[in-house]
C-alpha positions in Angstrom: 0.0 0.0 0.0 1.5 3.3 -1.1 0.0 5.2 1.9 1.5 2.7 4.3 4.8 2.9 2.5 4.8 6.7 2.8 4.0 6.4 6.5 7.0 4.1 7.1 9.4 6.5 5.4 8.8 9.2 8.0 9.4 7.0 11.0 12.4 7.8 13.1 14.7 4.9 14.0 13.2 4.8 17.5 9.7 4.7 16.1 10.7 2.0 13.7 12.1 -0.2 16.5 8.9 0.4 18.5 6.9 -0.7 15.5 8.9 -3.9 15.3 8.5 -4.6 19.0 4.8 -4.0 18.8 4.5 -6.4 15.8 6.6 -9.0 17.6 4.5 -8.9 20.8 1.2 -9.0 18.9 2.5 -12.0 16.8 3.8 -13.7 19.9 0.6 -13.6 21.9 -2.1 -13.7 19.1 -3.4 -17.3 18.5 -3.6 -16.7 14.7 -1.1 -15.5 12.1 -1.3 -11.7 11.8 -0.9 -9.4 8.8 2.6 -9.5 7.3 4.7 -6.4 7.9 7.3 -6.4 5.1 7.8 -2.6 5.2 8.9 -2.8 8.8 11.2 -5.8 8.3 12.9 -4.1 5.3 13.4 -0.8 7.1 14.7 -2.6 10.2 17.3 -4.6 8.2 18.4 -1.3 6.5 18.7 0.3 9.9 20.8 -2.6 11.2 23.1 -2.3 8.2 23.4 1.5 8.9 24.2 0.9 12.6 26.8 -1.8 11.7 28.5 0.6 9.3 28.6 3.3 12.0 30.3 0.9 14.4 33.0 0.1 11.8 33.9 3.8 11.7 33.9 4.3 15.5 37.2 4.5 17.4 38.4 1.3 19.0 38.0 1.3 22.7 35.1 3.8 22.7 32.5 2.8 25.3 29.7 3.8 23.0 30.7 0.9 20.7 29.8 -1.7 23.3 26.5 0.0 24.0 25.6 0.2 20.3 26.7 -3.4 19.8 24.3 -4.6 22.6 21.5 -2.6 21.0 22.2 -4.1 17.6 22.1 -7.6 19.1 18.8 -6.8 20.9 17.2 -5.6 17.7 18.4 -8.7 15.8 17.0 -11.0 18.5 13.5 -9.3 18.3 13.6 -9.5 14.5 14.6 -13.2 14.4 12.1 -14.1 17.2 9.3 -12.3 15.3 10.1 -14.1 12.0 10.5 -17.5 13.8 7.2 -17.0 15.5 5.5 -16.5 12.2 7.1 -19.6 10.7 6.0 -21.7 13.6 2.4 -20.5 13.1 2.6 -21.2 9.3 3.8 -24.7 10.0 1.1 -25.3 12.6 -1.9 -23.8 10.6 -0.6 -24.0 7.0 -3.9 -25.2 5.3 -5.9 -22.5 7.0 -3.3 -19.8 6.4 -3.3 -20.7 2.7 -7.0 -20.8 2.5 -7.3 -17.4 4.2 -4.8 -16.0 1.7 -6.6 -17.5 -1.2 -10.0 -16.1 -0.1 -8.9 -12.6 0.9 -10.6 -9.7 -0.9 -8.9 -7.5 -3.4 -7.0 -4.7 -1.6 -7.2 -6.6 1.7 -3.7 -6.8 3.4 -1.9 -10.1 3.0 -1.1 -12.2 6.0 1.9 -13.7 4.2 5.0 -12.1 2.7 5.9 -13.5 -0.8 8.6 -15.6 0.9 6.2 -16.9 3.5 3.7 -17.7 0.9 6.2 -19.8 -1.1 7.3 -21.5 2.1 3.6 -22.4 3.1 2.9 -23.8 -0.4 6.0 -25.9 -0.3 5.3 -27.1 3.2 1.8 -28.2 2.2 3.0 -30.0 -0.9 5.7 -31.8 1.2 3.1 -32.8 3.8 0.7 -34.1 1.2 3.6 -36.1 -0.4 4.7 -37.5 2.9 1.2 -38.6 4.0 0.6 -40.2 0.6 3.9 -42.2 0.6 3.9 -43.2 4.2 0.2 -43.9 5.0 -2.4 -43.2 2.4 -1.2 -45.5 -0.4 -1.5 -48.4 2.0 -5.1 -47.6 2.8 -8.2 -48.8 0.9 -8.9 -46.7 -2.2 -11.9 -44.9 -0.6 -9.6 -43.7 2.3 -6.7 -42.5 0.2 -7.8 -38.9 0.3 -7.5 -36.6 3.3 -8.6 -33.0 3.7 -5.8 -31.1 5.5 -8.3 -28.2 6.2 -10.3 -30.7 8.3 -7.4 -32.6 9.7 -5.2 -29.7 10.9 -6.7 -27.8 13.9 -7.6 -24.1 13.3 -6.2 -21.3 15.4 -8.2 -21.0 18.6 -9.7 -17.5 18.3 -11.7 -18.1 21.5 -8.6 -18.1 23.6 -8.1 -15.2 26.0 -5.3 -12.6 25.7 -3.9 -9.8 27.8 -3.8 -6.4 26.2 -3.0 -2.8 26.8 -5.2 -0.1 25.2 -3.4 2.4 23.1 -6.4 4.3 21.8 -9.7 4.6 23.7 -12.5 2.4 22.3 -16.2 2.6 23.0 -19.0 0.0 22.9 -16.9 -3.1 22.3 -19.3 -6.0 22.2 -18.3 -8.8 24.6 -19.8 -12.3 24.1 -21.3 -14.1 27.2 -19.4 -16.8 28.9 -22.5 -18.9 29.5 -25.9 -19.2 27.9 -27.5 -17.6 30.9 -25.6 -14.3 30.3 -26.4 -11.7 27.7 -24.1 -9.9 25.4 -22.9 -6.6 26.7 -20.6 -3.7 25.7 -17.6 -2.2 27.4 -15.4 0.9 26.9 -11.7 0.4 26.8 -9.9 3.4 28.3 -6.5 4.4 27.0 -3.7 2.9 29.1 -5.9 0.3 30.7 -5.1 -3.4 30.7 -7.6 -6.3 30.1 -8.0 -10.0 29.7 -10.4 -10.5 26.8 -11.3 -13.2 24.3 -9.1 -12.7 21.3 -11.8 -12.7 18.6 -13.5 -9.8 20.4 -10.5 -7.5 19.9 -8.8 -9.0 16.8 -9.8 -6.0 14.7 -8.3 -3.7 17.3 -5.0 -5.6 17.2 -5.0 -5.3 13.4 -5.7 -1.5 13.6 -3.1 -0.9 16.3 -5.6 0.4 18.8 -4.5 -2.2 21.4 -1.2 -4.0 22.1 -1.1 -7.6 23.2 1.1 -8.1 26.2 
């Protein structure tokens, strides 16, 4: 999206790292795979390269070198943990991830980067080949087909998550815990923290109005 790209270009290094950390925490605690953030990843990699170049020009023995080196390692850890978390989810939910990508509307943000999409397709093809060679070919003909969409569990969107409210939200519909309860709405005050069913606030995670913690 060109508007999103323009927004990323005006981020300061500190804002960029905060955006990465926010994406990392959301991905870490959300039960489903979230929207891909290729612009953030690309900008962070460029920032790391810039920081590495600055270190090479610094004087040896300068205390600032050690401090900046630690910061570089911290950012690399967050970045690698974020990408690893996404790969784990893709491997765990690959049929549903690919189905969601296939059915998304035109203009709707992709949940997969091009590299992740290629990985998910290859992972699914390899899984199907493995199942066929190891098990299915030894089964009766009427049992030699299996639906991975039905066989692989879906992300549990009913799980509960902790969150911090970044932007005040009004009239958030909360589903009842039991049949005896009625639906009700709540207001989420900025800075407040809550434990809420994920699917209730999933759109707010996507919009950046709340931060999973």
